C-alpha positions in Angstrom: 82.6 41.2 189.2 83.7 37.6 188.6 82.8 34.9 190.9 84.5 31.5 191.1 83.0 28.1 190.6 84.4 27.1 194.0 82.7 29.9 195.7 79.3 29.2 193.9 79.5 25.6 195.3 80.4 26.9 198.7 77.3 29.3 198.7 75.1 26.7 197.3 76.2 24.3 200.2 75.6 27.1 202.7 72.1 27.9 201.5 70.9 24.3 200.9 68.0 24.8 203.3 66.6 27.3 200.8 65.8 24.7 198.1 64.8 24.9 195.3 68.1 26.9 195.1 69.7 27.8 191.9 72.6 30.2 191.1 72.8 31.6 187.6 75.8 33.3 186.2 75.1 36.9 185.0 77.4 39.8 184.3 80.4 38.2 185.5 78.8 37.5 188.9 75.8 35.4 189.7 72.2 35.5 190.9 70.9 33.5 193.8 67.5 32.2 193.6 64.9 30.2 195.7 62.4 29.0 193.2 61.9 32.2 191.2 62.6 34.6 194.1 65.9 36.5 193.3 67.4 37.3 196.9 71.2 37.5 196.6 74.1 38.2 194.2 77.6 36.8 194.2 80.4 39.0 193.0 84.0 38.9 193.6 83.6 35.9 195.9 81.4 37.8 198.2 77.7 36.9 199.0 75.2 40.0 199.0 71.8 39.7 200.3 68.7 41.7 199.4 68.0 44.6 201.7 65.2 46.9 202.2 63.7 48.9 204.9 62.6 45.9 206.8 66.3 44.6 207.3 68.7 47.3 206.5 69.2 48.3 210.1 70.9 45.1 211.0 73.5 45.9 208.4 73.9 49.5 209.2 74.3 48.7 212.8 77.4 46.7 211.9 78.7 49.6 209.6 78.2 47.3 206.5 77.9 49.3 203.1 75.8 48.3 200.1 77.1 46.6 197.0 78.6 49.3 194.7 79.9 49.5 191.2 81.1 51.8 188.7 78.7 52.6 185.6 80.0 52.8 182.1 79.9 56.6 182.6 82.3 56.4 185.5 79.7 57.3 188.2 79.4 55.2 191.2 75.9 53.3 191.8 74.7 51.1 194.7 72.3 48.4 194.8 70.0 47.3 197.7 72.3 44.2 198.3 74.6 44.1 201.3 77.5 41.7 202.1 76.8 39.2 204.9 78.8 39.8 208.0 82.0 37.7 207.7 81.5 36.2 210.9 78.4 34.3 209.9 79.5 33.4 206.6 80.8 30.0 207.5 77.9 28.9 209.7 74.7 27.9 207.9 72.6 28.2 211.1 73.7 31.8 211.7 73.3 32.8 208.1 69.8 31.4 207.7 68.0 34.2 209.5 69.9 36.8 207.4 69.0 34.8 204.3 65.3 34.6 205.3 65.1 38.4 205.8 66.8 38.8 202.3 64.0 36.5 200.9 61.4 38.4 202.7 62.8 41.8 201.3 62.9 40.1 197.9 59.1 39.1 198.2 58.2 42.7 199.4 60.0 44.1 196.4 58.1 41.7 193.9 54.9 42.6 195.5 55.6 46.4 195.0 56.5 45.7 191.4 53.2 43.6 190.8 51.1 46.3 192.2 52.7 49.0 190.2 52.0 47.0 187.0 48.4 46.3 188.0 47.5 50.0 188.4 45.6 51.2 185.3 46.9 54.1 183.4 45.0 57.3 183.7 43.1 55.9 186.8 44.2 58.7 189.1 45.7 56.3 191.4 49.2 57.5 192.5 
């Protein structure tokens, strides 16, 4: 999943409106954050945005498949990140709504995780 320094700089420039933007290398690729919100990954010089039920339809309508990788045990796994449509990748104005939707998906995911952590054990709350 390597990502080049040149590609990281390219994506940072494209997403400059989402400051405070930071891109952190991890597992050979990189994670993209706006503040503390993790909303995209970079792998093999491809930008993948966070997707959930709120924004998946736009990707599926274009026939775009989620990020997939081979696990150590040889099985395929997918993640809830989809590559951005290639026709919008060079246009910050066209990319911005897709990135905002990814940030919304990341915020919804963070809220769900926070709710799960707050539920007391044995409370009978499903």
